[in-house]
C-alpha positions in Angstrom: 23.2 61.8 -54.9 24.2 59.3 -52.2 27.2 58.9 -50.0 28.0 55.4 -48.8 25.5 54.4 -46.1 23.9 57.9 -45.9 20.8 59.5 -47.4 21.8 62.9 -48.8 18.5 64.5 -47.7 19.3 63.6 -44.1 22.5 65.7 -44.4 20.4 68.7 -45.5 17.3 68.3 -43.3 17.9 65.6 -40.6 14.9 66.6 -38.3 12.5 66.5 -41.3 13.9 63.1 -42.3 13.4 61.6 -38.9 9.8 62.8 -38.9 9.2 61.2 -42.3 10.6 58.0 -41.0 8.3 57.9 -37.9 5.3 58.6 -40.1 6.3 55.8 -42.5 6.8 53.4 -39.6 3.3 54.2 -38.2 1.8 53.7 -41.7 3.5 50.3 -42.0 2.1 49.3 -38.6 -1.4 50.4 -39.5 -1.2 48.6 -42.9 0.1 45.5 -41.1 -2.6 45.6 -38.4 -5.2 46.2 -41.1 -3.9 43.1 -43.0 -4.0 41.0 -39.8 -7.5 42.1 -39.0 -8.6 41.4 -42.6 -7.0 37.9 -42.5 -8.5 37.3 -39.1 -12.0 38.3 -40.3 -11.5 35.9 -43.2 -10.3 33.1 -40.8 -13.2 33.7 -38.5 -15.6 33.5 -41.4 -14.0 30.3 -42.5 -13.5 28.7 -39.0 -16.6 30.0 -37.2 -18.5 27.0 -38.4 -15.7 24.7 -37.1 -15.7 26.3 -33.7 -19.5 26.0 -33.5 -19.2 22.3 -34.5 -16.5 21.6 -31.9 -18.8 23.1 -29.2 -21.8 21.1 -30.4 -19.9 17.8 -30.5 -18.4 18.4 -27.0 -21.9 19.1 -25.7 -23.1 15.9 -27.2 -20.2 14.0 -25.7 -21.0 15.4 -22.3 -24.7 14.5 -22.6 -23.7 11.0 -23.7 -21.4 10.6 -20.7 -24.3 11.7 -18.4 -26.7 9.3 -20.1 -24.1 6.5 -19.7 -23.8 7.3 -16.0 -27.6 7.1 -15.5 -27.7 3.7 -17.3 -24.9 2.3 -15.2 -26.8 3.4 -12.1 -29.9 1.6 -13.5 -27.7 -1.5 -14.3 -28.3 -1.2 -18.0 -24.7 -1.8 -19.0 -25.4 -2.5 -22.7 -27.0 0.9 -23.1 -24.3 2.5 -21.0 -21.7 1.0 -23.3 -23.5 2.4 -26.4 -23.6 5.9 -24.9 -19.9 5.7 -24.0 -19.1 4.6 -27.5 -21.1 7.7 -28.8 -19.3 9.9 -26.3 -15.9 8.7 -27.5 -16.9 9.3 -31.1 -18.2 12.8 -30.2 -15.0 13.8 -28.4 -12.8 12.3 -31.1 -14.6 14.2 -33.9 -14.5 17.4 -31.8 -10.7 17.0 -31.3 -10.2 16.4 -35.0 -12.1 19.5 -35.9 -10.5 21.5 -33.1 -7.1 20.8 -34.5 -8.0 22.9 -37.5 -7.9 25.9 -35.2 -4.3 25.1 -34.1 -3.1 28.5 -35.6 -4.7 30.0 -32.5 -2.0 28.4 -30.3 0.6 30.9 -31.5 -1.4 33.9 -30.2 -0.4 35.0 -26.7 -3.0 34.1 -24.0 -5.3 32.7 -26.6 -2.9 29.9 -27.2 -3.2 28.9 -23.5 -6.9 28.6 -23.8 -6.6 26.6 -27.0 -4.1 24.2 -25.3 -6.4 23.8 -22.3 -9.5 23.1 -24.4 -7.5 20.6 -26.6 -6.4 18.8 -23.4 -10.0 18.6 -22.1 -11.1 17.1 -25.5 -8.3 14.6 -25.4 -9.1 13.6 -21.9 -12.8 13.2 -22.9 -11.7 10.7 -25.7 -9.6 8.6 -23.3 -12.0 8.7 -20.4 -15.0 7.6 -22.6 -12.9 4.8 -24.1 -11.6 3.7 -20.6 -15.1 3.6 -19.1 -16.4 1.7 -22.0 -13.6 -0.9 -21.5 -14.6 -1.2 -17.8 -18.3 -1.6 -18.6 -17.3 -4.3 -21.1 -15.5 -6.2 -18.3 -18.5 -5.8 -16.0 -20.8 -7.0 -18.8 -18.7 -10.1 -19.3 -18.6 -11.0 -15.6 -22.3 -10.2 -15.0 -23.3 -12.3 -18.0 -22.3 -15.3 -15.9 -25.0 -14.6 -13.3 -27.6 -12.7 -15.3 -27.8 -9.5 -13.2 -25.6 -7.0 -11.3 -25.6 -4.5 -8.6 -22.7 -2.3 -9.6 -19.0 -2.1 -10.4 -17.5 -2.1 -6.9 -13.9 -0.8 -6.7 -13.4 -1.8 -10.3 -14.5 -5.4 -9.7 -18.0 -6.2 -10.8 -20.3 -7.7 -8.2 -23.4 -9.9 -8.7 -26.8 -9.1 -7.4 -26.7 -7.3 -4.0 -28.3 -10.1 -2.0 -26.7 -13.0 -3.8 -24.0 -14.8 -1.7 -21.1 -16.8 -3.1 -22.5 -20.0 -1.6 -25.7 -19.5 -3.8 -23.8 -19.5 -7.1 -23.5 -22.9 -8.7 -20.0 -24.5 -9.1 -20.2 -24.0 -12.9 -21.0 -20.4 -12.5 -18.3 -19.8 -9.9 -15.7 -21.3 -12.3 -17.0 -19.2 -15.1 -17.0 -16.1 -12.9 -13.4 -16.7 -11.9 -12.5 -17.3 -15.5 -13.8 -13.9 -16.4 -11.8 -12.3 -13.6 -8.8 -14.3 -14.7 -9.1 -12.8 -18.2 -9.9 -9.3 -17.0 -6.4 -7.8 -16.1 -5.3 -6.9 -19.6 -8.5 -5.1 -20.2 -8.3 -3.3 -16.9 -4.7 -2.4 -17.6 -5.8 -1.0 -21.0 -8.4 1.1 -19.3 -5.9 2.4 -16.8 -3.5 3.3 -19.5 -6.2 5.5 -21.2 -7.0 7.2 -17.8 -3.3 7.8 -17.4 -3.2 9.5 -20.9 -6.3 11.5 -20.0 -4.5 12.8 -16.9 -1.3 13.5 -18.9 -3.3 15.6 -21.3 -4.6 17.7 -18.4 -1.2 17.9 -16.7 0.3 19.5 -19.8 -2.1 22.5 -19.5 -0.4 25.6 -18.1 -3.1 26.6 -15.6 -1.5 29.9 -14.6 -2.8 31.7 -17.8 -6.0 29.7 -18.3 -9.3 31.5 -18.1 -11.4 31.0 -14.9 -14.2 29.2 -16.8 -11.8 26.6 -18.1 -10.2 26.2 -14.7 -13.6 25.4 -13.2 -13.9 22.5 -15.6 -10.3 21.2 -15.3 -10.5 20.7 -11.5 -13.5 18.3 -11.3 -12.4 16.4 -14.4 -9.0 15.8 -12.9 -10.5 14.8 -9.5 -12.8 12.3 -11.2 -9.9 10.8 -13.3 -7.7 10.5 -10.2 -10.5 8.5 -8.4 -10.8 6.2 -11.4 -7.1 5.8 -11.6 -6.9 4.9 -7.9 -9.7 2.4 -8.2 -8.0 0.7 -11.1 -4.7 0.6 -9.3 -6.4 -1.6 -6.7 -8.7 -3.5 -9.1 -5.9 -4.7 -11.4 -3.8 -6.6 -8.8 -7.0 -8.0 -7.2 -8.1 -9.4 -10.5 -4.6 -10.8 -11.1 -4.4 -12.5 -7.7 -8.0 -13.4 -6.7 -8.7 -16.2 -9.3 -5.4 -17.9 -8.5 -5.8 -17.6 -4.8 -9.4 -18.9 -5.1 -8.1 -22.1 -6.8 -8.6 -21.2 -10.5 -7.6 -22.6 -12.9 -6.0 -25.2 -10.6 -6.7 -26.3 -7.0 -4.4 -24.6 -4.5 -3.0 -26.0 -1.2 -2.0 -23.5 1.5 0.0 -23.8 4.7 -1.9 -21.6 7.1 -0.2 -20.0 10.1 -2.1 -18.2 12.9 0.3 -15.8 14.5 -0.6 -14.5 17.9 0.5 -10.9 18.1 -0.1 -10.9 21.9 3.1 -13.0 21.9 4.9 -11.0 19.3 7.5 -12.6 17.0 9.4 -11.1 14.0 6.7 -11.7 11.3 3.7 -11.0 13.5 3.4 -13.4 16.4 4.0 -16.8 17.9 2.7 -19.7 15.6 0.5 -21.6 18.0 -1.8 -23.1 15.3 -1.1 -24.2 11.8 -3.4 -25.6 9.2 -3.8 -26.9 5.6 -6.4 -25.2 3.4 -7.4 -26.5 0.0 -9.3 -24.2 -2.4 -10.8 -25.1 -5.8 -12.8 -22.8 -8.0 -13.7 -20.5 -5.1 -14.7 -23.3 -2.7 -12.8 -24.2 0.5 -12.5 -27.9 0.0 -10.5 -28.6 3.1 -9.7 -26.6 6.3 -7.8 -28.7 8.8 -6.0 -27.0 11.7 -3.9 -28.4 14.5 -1.9 -27.4 17.5 1.6 -26.6 16.4 2.9 -28.7 19.3 1.3 -31.8 17.9 3.6 -31.5 14.8 6.6 -30.3 16.7 6.2 -32.8 19.6 6.4 -35.8 17.2 9.5 -34.4 15.6 11.4 -34.0 18.8 12.4 -37.7 18.5 14.3 -37.3 15.3 14.8 -33.6 14.3 17.7 -31.7 15.9 18.2 -28.3 14.2 20.3 -25.8 16.1 18.1 -22.7 16.8 19.1 -19.1 16.4 21.3 -18.1 19.3 18.8 -15.8 21.1 16.1 -18.5 20.8 18.3 -21.1 22.3 19.5 -18.8 25.1 16.3 -17.0 26.2 13.8 -19.9 25.6 16.4 -22.4 27.1 15.9 -24.9 24.2 18.5 -26.9 22.3 16.6 -27.5 19.1 14.6 -25.4 16.6 11.1 -26.3 15.5 8.3 -24.9 13.3 6.7 -22.9 16.2 9.8 -20.7 16.2 10.4 -20.8 12.4 9.4 -17.1 11.9 12.6 -15.8 13.4 13.5 -13.7 10.3 11.5 -10.4 10.0 11.5 -11.0 6.2 8.2 -13.0 5.6 9.3 -14.7 2.4 12.3 -16.0 4.3 10.3 -17.0 7.3 7.5 -18.6 5.2 10.0 -20.7 3.3 11.5 -21.7 6.7 8.0 -22.7 8.0 7.3 -24.8 4.9 10.7 -26.5 5.3 9.9 -27.4 8.9 6.5 -28.6 8.0 8.0 -31.1 5.6 10.9 -32.0 7.8 8.6 -32.7 10.8 6.4 -35.1 8.7 3.7 -32.9 7.3 1.4 -35.0 5.1 0.9 -32.6 2.2 3.5 -33.1 -0.5 2.6 -29.9 -2.4 2.3 -26.5 -0.8 1.4 -23.7 -3.2 1.7 -20.8 -0.7 2.0 -19.9 2.9 -0.6 -17.6 4.4 -0.2 -16.0 7.9 -2.8 -14.0 9.7 -2.9 -12.2 13.1 -6.0 -11.9 15.4 -6.4 -8.2 14.2 -7.4 -9.4 10.8 -9.8 -11.9 12.2 -11.4 -9.3 14.5 -11.9 -7.0 11.5 -13.5 -9.8 9.5 -15.9 -10.5 12.4 -16.9 -6.8 12.2 -18.2 -7.5 8.7 -19.8 -11.0 9.1 -21.1 -10.5 12.7 -20.6 -12.3 16.0 -20.3 -16.1 16.0 -22.2 -18.4 18.4 -20.3 -21.6 19.1 -20.1 -24.1 21.9 -22.0 -21.9 24.3 -19.8 -18.9 23.6 -20.3 -15.7 21.6 -17.2 -14.6 19.8 -17.1 -10.9 19.1 -14.4 -8.6 17.7 -13.9 -7.2 21.2 -13.6 -10.5 23.1 -12.2 -12.8 20.4 -8.6 -13.2 21.7 -9.5 -13.1 25.4 -12.1 -16.0 25.1 -9.9 -18.0 22.6 -6.8 -17.7 24.7 -8.6 -18.6 27.9 -10.0 -21.7 26.3 -6.8 -23.0 24.8 -4.5 -21.9 27.6 -6.5 -22.5 30.8 -10.0 -23.9 30.4 -8.8 -27.0 28.5 -6.8 -28.0 31.6 -9.7 -27.2 34.0 -12.0 -29.4 31.9 -9.5 -32.2 31.4 -9.3 -31.8 27.6 -6.3 -33.6 26.2 -3.3 -31.4 25.3 -3.5 -32.4 21.6 -7.2 -31.4 21.4 -7.0 -28.0 23.2 -6.8 -26.0 19.9 -9.6 -27.9 18.1 -11.7 -24.8 18.8 -9.6 -22.8 16.5 -10.4 -25.0 13.6 -14.2 -25.0 14.4 -14.1 -21.2 14.6 -12.3 -21.0 11.2 -15.0 -23.3 9.6 -17.7 -21.0 11.0 -15.9 -17.9 9.6 -15.5 -19.5 6.1 -19.2 -20.5 6.2 -20.3 -17.0 7.1 -18.1 -15.5 4.5 -19.5 -17.7 1.7 -23.0 -16.6 2.7 -22.2 -12.9 2.9 -24.4 -10.9 0.5 -22.4 -9.5 -2.4 -23.5 -6.0 -1.4 -21.0 -6.5 1.5 -18.1 -7.7 -0.6 -16.7 -4.2 -1.1 -16.3 -3.8 2.7 -14.6 -7.2 2.9 -12.2 -6.2 0.1 -11.4 -3.1 2.1 -10.7 -5.1 5.3 -8.4 -7.4 3.3 -6.6 -4.4 1.7 -6.0 -2.8 5.1 -4.7 -6.1 6.5 -2.3 -6.5 3.7 -1.1 -2.9 3.9 -0.7 -3.0 7.7 0.7 -6.5 7.5 -1.8 -8.5 9.6 -2.3 -10.7 6.5 0.9 -12.0 4.8 1.2 -14.2 1.7 4.1 -16.0 0.1 3.6 -18.0 -3.0 5.7 -20.7 -4.7 4.3 -19.3 -8.0 6.9 -16.7 -9.0 4.6 -14.8 -11.2 2.1 -14.5 -8.4 4.8 -13.7 -5.9 6.1 -10.9 -8.2 2.6 -9.3 -8.0 2.4 -9.7 -4.2 5.8 -8.0 -3.8 5.0 -5.3 -6.3 1.8 -4.4 -4.4 3.6 -4.4 -1.0 1.8 -7.4 0.4 4.7 -9.7 0.9 6.0 -8.6 4.3 9.5 -8.5 2.9 12.3 -6.3 4.2 12.2 -3.4 1.8 15.2 -2.0 -0.1 16.0 1.6 0.6 18.4 3.9 -1.2 18.5 6.3 1.8 18.3 6.0 5.6 16.4 3.0 7.0 15.0 1.9 10.4 13.0 -1.2 11.5 12.6 -2.3 15.1 11.8 -6.0 15.6 10.7 -7.4 18.9 10.6 -11.1 19.7 8.7 -12.2 22.8 10.7 -15.0 24.3 8.9 -16.7 27.2 6.7 -13.8 28.2 3.3 -15.4 27.7 0.8 -13.1 26.0 2.3 -9.9 27.6 2.5 -8.0 24.3 -1.2 -7.5 24.6 -0.7 -5.2 27.6 2.5 -3.5 26.4 3.0 0.1 25.3 5.9 0.8 23.0 7.3 4.1 21.7 10.1 4.5 19.2 12.3 7.7 19.2 14.8 8.3 16.4 17.3 11.1 16.4 20.2 12.3 14.2 22.9 14.8 15.0 26.4 15.7 13.7 29.5 15.0 15.8 32.6 17.2 15.9 34.1 15.2 13.0 31.0 15.9 10.9 29.8 12.3 11.0 26.1 11.6 11.4 25.3 9.9 14.7 21.9 8.2 14.9 20.2 7.0 18.1 17.2 4.8 18.5 15.3 4.7 21.8 12.6 2.0 22.3 10.6 2.8 25.4 8.6 -0.1 26.9 5.8 0.1 29.5 4.4 -3.1 31.0 0.8 -2.4 32.0 0.1 -6.0 33.1 0.4 -8.1 36.3 1.4 -11.6 37.0 -1.4 -13.8 35.7 -1.9 -17.0 33.7 -1.8 -14.7 30.7 0.7 -11.9 31.4 4.1 -11.7 33.2 7.3 -9.8 33.0 8.1 -8.8 29.5 11.1 -10.5 27.8 12.1 -9.4 24.3 15.1 -9.9 22.1 15.1 -6.7 20.0 16.8 -6.1 16.8 17.2 -2.8 15.1 17.8 -2.9 11.3 19.7 0.1 9.9 21.5 1.0 6.6 24.2 -1.5 5.7 27.6 -0.1 6.7 26.4 1.7 9.9 28.8 1.4 12.8 27.7 0.7 16.4 28.9 3.3 18.9 27.2 1.9 22.0 23.9 1.5 23.8 22.1 1.2 27.1 19.3 -0.8 28.7 20.4 -4.2 27.4 20.4 -7.1 30.0 22.1 -10.4 30.3 18.7 -11.9 31.3 15.7 -11.2 33.5 15.8 -10.8 37.3 15.1 -14.5 37.8 17.7 -16.0 35.6 20.3 -13.3 36.3 19.8 -12.0 39.9 23.1 -10.0 39.6 21.4 -8.0 36.9 24.4 -7.9 34.6 24.7 -5.6 31.6 23.9 -7.5 28.4 25.9 -7.2 25.2 24.8 -5.9 21.8 25.0 -8.4 18.9 26.0 -6.9 15.5 25.3 -8.6 12.2 24.5 -8.2 8.5 21.5 -9.7 6.7 18.8 -8.9 4.2 20.9 -6.0 2.9 21.0 -4.3 6.3 23.1 -4.0 9.4 21.4 -5.0 12.6 22.0 -4.5 16.3 20.3 -6.9 18.8 19.9 -7.1 22.6 17.7 -8.5 25.3 15.6 -6.5 27.8 13.1 -7.4 30.4 10.4 -5.2 31.9 8.6 -6.0 35.2 4.8 -5.6 35.4 3.9 -2.0 36.1 7.4 -0.8 35.1 9.0 1.0 32.2 12.3 0.4 30.5 14.3 1.9 27.6 16.6 0.1 25.2 18.9 2.4 23.2 21.3 1.9 20.3 23.7 4.6 19.1 25.6 4.3 15.8 27.2 6.2 13.0 25.3 6.2 9.7 27.0 5.0 6.6 29.0 7.4 4.5 26.4 7.0 1.7 23.7 8.7 3.8 26.1 11.6 4.7 26.9 12.0 1.1 23.3 12.2 0.1 22.6 15.0 2.7 25.7 16.9 1.4 24.1 16.8 -2.0 20.9 18.3 -0.7 18.5 15.3 -0.1 17.7 13.0 2.9 15.4 10.1 2.6 14.2 7.8 5.4 12.1 4.7 5.3 10.7 3.5 8.7 9.3 0.0 8.2 6.8 -1.3 10.7 6.9 -4.8 12.3 4.2 -7.1 11.0 1.4 -7.7 13.6 2.0 -4.4 15.5 -0.6 -1.7 15.7 0.4 2.0 15.3 3.4 2.3 17.7 4.1 6.0 18.3 7.2 7.2 16.4 9.0 10.5 17.1 11.7 11.9 14.8 14.2 14.6 15.9 16.7 15.0 13.0 19.3 17.7 13.3 21.3 18.0 10.0 23.3 21.1 10.8 22.0 22.8 7.6 18.8 24.7 7.0 15.8 22.6 5.7 14.1 24.0 2.7 11.3 21.5 2.3 10.0 18.3 3.8 7.4 15.6 3.2 5.5 15.1 5.4 5.8 18.7 6.6 6.5 19.6 10.2 4.1 21.8 12.2 4.6 25.4 10.9 6.1 26.5 14.2 9.0 24.2 13.6 9.9 25.6 10.1 13.0 27.6 9.3 15.8 25.8 11.1 18.1 22.7 10.6 16.0 20.3 12.7 13.2 18.2 11.5 10.6 17.2 14.2 7.7 14.9 13.6 5.3 12.9 15.8 3.5 10.1 14.0 2.8 6.4 14.3 3.6 3.1 12.6 0.2 1.9 11.5 1.9 1.6 8.1 5.4 2.1 6.9 6.6 5.8 6.9 8.6 7.5 4.2 10.3 10.9 4.9 12.0 13.1 2.3 13.8 16.3 3.2 15.5 18.8 0.9 18.2 21.4 1.8 
């Protein structure tokens, strides 16, 4: 007999009924557990062979990778490629078999181990395939010369003692052709390495067994190194053949920018040249004194100079020597090319403009060795002192005509090119490193008429352009105007601070502290600079200090100068003149309200700052003191630990390279 929803026995003996229910529940659990164990035993019996096969295939894959590594070291690339192909097959087959054990992924803890092992197998597949692609590229390039030393930074090099000069013209062209064709293959290899890392990144390491973690860490580290290598190798392979004059001859306008006489893109253009390159050979390298070109143009060219150039150089016309007034190198390079043509330059076709500072040349000398020439020994340490003495003073003492005083620059350049072409290929990696540093630190700048090439140059950060920023921005640009080579003895520090005023606006202040360590000589004098500070568009000037109308000679009354305000290159800029006597210090300051956009970003919990260095400068100290009025939760780069836990971000660093700061609230 039953009542609705109630067992009649429970009404009579409720305690006994509850006991029976508990016993029944336990029995059900036991039967269920027994069934799971039984099914598991059956599965283990069925899949034990699969697990053993996966292990065996993985071990074979590992052994094949090790064998491939040994063959690469022995320069047996064909055998290495074969081993890598076997390794890829091993890991692919292992992954296929391992997928049959996917049921394990639903079991707590065990599932994490399954996912980790599956990620490792997938990374093994992609890594083996990527390395095989790279060895294939190396084989193709090496086949041009018949032997190889190694794959250096992702770019194959020929025999360690073979120089570029010793390779026949036909072989050079074929070598450049192989490099020209390499980028798609290198990009494919990088895509596979990216996938291998993605497979590892999807592993939840918190619940992974220690033995698997020990494997994950070194595998990830190795893949990151390969990824970094390919990130440098791909743009190099995209650019090098074209720069080297393959498949067509290239003509370059060469600018030597003297950073001891600092100008916006790196230095005063005292020497220019025309360089023609074809299939890796420098066909022509002709240099000349910039005044030879400018002087001839003074009779017919009357271009109004930028106002500070006219005022502080006391000139009424603008010429090529002052063409790099814009701190944006693509703009300045196009301006230099325009002046070259307008002033009667003979070359009708210019493919690119290349600018270098003495810092780059000094670092090249460290790789190729000292150069003996005309009774002088040029070393990295004395290069600029000797060169400047010869072109600024000795030429006059020896009665050398003005138009010939910089011939030595061309002769030195020819010696450097000759030494570079005879540099053993075992040293090429060091040379690539020097070039990479020069591009990153902007002592070597390139602007190309070829839009495809220019896109790559911009993408890699080699263009010297004023960078876009979606947050706060700062760039300090000095222009030495009639202060000889005094930048060579100047110390400069940049301090940047932010605080909130009573209205809640963000007030920013930039202090540029100059110290003139020189004396009055033929080479150094009082420092005279027109300084521009580029800040986010829409920033509003509050005021400043330290600006001068002119130096103590041209303005004995020592009147206070004005601050120029303008908009260009997507930024607001403030500009002013300051002069520092030898042995003295001076500070130029600008104070302004940051744009509402920056304030809004901070209100939303994020502050970003890009500090861009001036081309040609070397590691100016930079101090940040940023008070946001709200507690900082995280920052990159981090402050010293003693500074944590408040609303102020303090950092002392330098501007060897651009600096990016991100702060979260």
